[in-house]
N, C-alpha and C positions, 0 to 999 in steps of 0.2 A: 414267827407269827405270820399267818397268811390272812389276806383281806382283799377287799375290793378298793381300787384306786381310780379316781377321776382326776386327770391331770389337765390343767388348762393354764399354760405358762404365759399369763399376761401380767400386767403391772400389779394387779390386786390378788392374783392367785398364787399357785405353787411355783417356786423358782427352781430351775435346774441346779443352780449352785448350792442351794440349801438342802436339796433332796437328790443328790447325785445318784445314789443307789436305786432309788425308786424310778428315776427317769431312765436309767439303764435297763431296768426290768421292763418298763413300758415300751421302750424302743425295741428290745428283743422280741417282745410279744407281738408288736406291730410287724416286724420282719417275718415272724413265723405265722402270721395271719391268725393270731389268737386274740385280737382285739376287735372292738366294734367302734367305728367312727361315726359320729353324729354331727351334722352341721345345721346351724340355724342362720339364715340370712335375713337381716332386717335393716332398713335404712342404709343400704350400701355397705354394711359391715357383716363379715362372715365370722361366726363363732364356731370353732371346731373343738369337739370333745372326743377323747379316746377312752373307751371303757375297757378295763382289763380286770378279769377275776383271777383269783388264786395266785397272786404274786406276793412275795415278801415285801413288807413296807420298809424294812431296814435290814441291814446286815446283822446277823446274829453272831455274837462273839463266842 
């Protein structure tokens, strides 16, 4: 299954330990310059999002 994933590993969001395969896919896409990074800064806090399209959400058996 291919889809779009937005990964934001904070205390309320997606956790690397719970979605290891997805994080590996996003990391690889970032290294290959196939992702878009978006940052929002407000009140001294930076929120960083990585957008990746056409990645498998989980390992197919």
